[in-house]
C-alpha positions in Angstrom: -5.7 9.4 12.1 -4.0 12.3 14.0 -0.4 10.8 12.6 -2.1 11.0 8.9 -2.6 14.7 8.9 0.7 15.7 9.6 2.0 12.6 7.2 0.1 14.1 4.7 1.2 17.6 4.7 4.8 16.6 4.9 4.7 14.7 2.1 2.5 17.3 0.0 5.2 20.0 1.1 8.0 17.5 -1.2 5.7 17.2 -3.6 5.5 20.5 -4.4 8.9 21.1 -4.8 10.1 20.9 -8.0 11.7 17.8 -9.3 13.1 16.6 -12.4 12.5 12.5 -13.2 12.9 9.8 -15.6 10.1 8.1 -16.5 9.8 4.6 -15.2 7.8 3.2 -18.1 10.9 3.8 -21.0 11.0 -0.1 -21.4 14.1 -0.8 -18.7 13.4 -3.0 -16.0 13.0 -1.0 -12.5 12.7 -2.4 -9.1 11.8 -1.2 -6.0 10.9 -1.2 -2.0 8.4 0.4 -0.2 7.0 1.1 2.8 3.4 2.8 3.0 0.7 3.2 6.2 -2.8 4.8 6.5 -6.2 3.8 7.4 -7.6 0.4 7.4 -11.0 0.7 7.3 -13.0 -2.6 8.8 -17.0 -2.7 8.9 -16.8 -4.8 11.7 -17.6 -3.0 15.0 -15.9 -4.9 17.4 -12.0 -4.4 15.3 -10.7 -0.9 16.1 -7.5 -1.4 13.9 -4.6 1.0 14.9 -1.8 2.5 12.6 -0.9 0.0 9.9 2.3 -0.4 8.6 3.1 -2.5 5.0 6.0 -3.0 3.2 6.8 -3.9 -0.7 8.9 -5.6 -3.1 8.4 -5.1 -6.9 9.8 -4.6 -10.3 8.3 -3.5 -13.2 8.7 -3.0 -17.0 7.8 -1.0 -19.6 4.6 -0.1 -17.0 3.7 -3.7 -16.4 5.1 -5.2 -12.9 4.5 -7.3 -9.6 4.4 -6.5 -6.1 4.8 -8.3 -3.1 3.3 -6.6 0.0 2.9 -7.3 3.6 0.7 -5.4 6.0 0.7 -5.8 9.4 -1.9 -4.2 12.3 -2.8 -4.2 15.9 -6.5 -4.2 16.5 -8.4 -4.1 19.5 -11.3 -6.9 19.2 -13.7 -5.9 22.1 -11.5 -7.0 25.0 -9.2 -8.8 23.2 -6.1 -7.2 21.4 -5.6 -8.9 18.2 -2.7 -8.9 15.6 -3.7 -8.4 11.8 -1.5 -9.4 8.6 -1.8 -10.1 5.3 0.5 -11.2 2.4 -0.5 -10.5 -1.2 1.2 -10.7 -4.7 -0.4 -8.6 -7.2 -0.1 -8.0 -11.2 0.5 -4.3 -11.7 -0.2 -1.9 -14.7 1.1 1.9 -14.4 0.6 4.8 -16.7 3.6 6.4 -18.3 4.5 10.1 -17.2 5.7 12.0 -13.5 2.3 11.4 -12.6 0.6 8.3 -13.0 -1.8 5.8 -11.9 -1.3 2.1 -11.3 -3.7 -0.6 -11.3 -3.1 -3.8 -9.3 -5.1 -6.9 -8.7 -4.3 -10.3 -7.1 -4.1 -12.9 -4.5 -4.1 -12.3 -0.7 -3.7 -14.5 2.5 -4.8 -12.6 5.7 -4.8 -13.7 9.2 -6.5 -12.1 12.5 -5.4 -13.7 15.6 -6.0 -13.1 19.3 -5.3 -15.0 22.5 -8.6 -17.3 21.6 -9.2 -17.4 18.4 -7.3 -17.2 14.9 -9.2 -16.5 11.8 -7.8 -17.0 8.0 -8.7 -16.0 4.6 -7.5 -15.9 1.4 -8.8 -14.7 -2.4 -8.7 -11.7 -4.7 -7.8 -8.4 -3.6 -7.3 -5.2 -5.7 -6.9 -1.5 -5.7 -5.8 2.1 -7.5 -2.7 4.0 -6.7 -1.4 7.5 -7.7 2.1 8.3 -7.7 4.5 11.2 -8.3 8.4 10.7 -9.5 9.7 12.9 -7.3 12.9 12.2 -8.7 14.7 9.3 -10.6 15.2 7.2 -7.1 11.9 7.9 -5.2 8.3 8.0 -5.9 5.3 8.9 -3.6 2.0 7.2 -4.1 -1.7 7.3 -2.4 -4.0 4.5 -2.9 -7.2 2.4 -2.0 -7.0 -1.4 -1.8 -9.9 -3.3 -1.2 -8.7 -6.2 0.6 -12.2 -8.0 0.8 -15.8 -6.6 1.3 -15.3 -5.5 4.3 -11.8 -4.2 4.7 -10.5 -1.5 2.8 -6.9 0.0 3.0 -6.5 4.0 2.2 -2.6 4.5 2.0 0.4 7.0 1.6 4.0 5.8 1.1 7.1 6.0 -0.9 9.5 3.8 -3.1 12.9 3.7 -3.6 13.9 2.7 -7.0 17.4 0.8 -7.7 
C-alpha cells in the first residue's frame, strides 16, 4: 500500500498535464499492451497478498473489444508462502471520448499454490475501468475487478497503443 500512494500521485501529475488525443472508438482497429498493479483484497484472514503485477493484451474496434490478462502475486498463507496467478479473457465495451469508462466481463482461471497445497478455480469475472487518453499512443486506467466473491482487485496502470 505504501508504494500505491506515490504511484497514484505520479500518474495524477501526468494526467493533469494538457494533452491532445484522438478518440480510440473512431472505428479503426486499436491494438494495445498494458501493465497495471494495485491492491488485491481477499476475504480470507490467512491470505496476505503482496503487490500484484498484471499484464494485458487488448484489441478493440468502435468501442467493442477483447482483452487477455494475466495476474501474478506472491502471498503469505499463514506460515507458508503461496503464489497466485490468474488468466482471463474479457469482452469489453468502451465509451467514446478522452475520458472514458470501460466495462469488462469474461472468463477467468485462477491458481493458488503453496508447498503443501494447490487450489484451482474458474468462472465469471467482471469489472469497470475509468481511463484517460494521455496521447494517441498512451492511456492511463484505474479499475475495479471482481475476480470472485472473496477476491477483488483495485488497479491502476497504463496501456501503449499501436
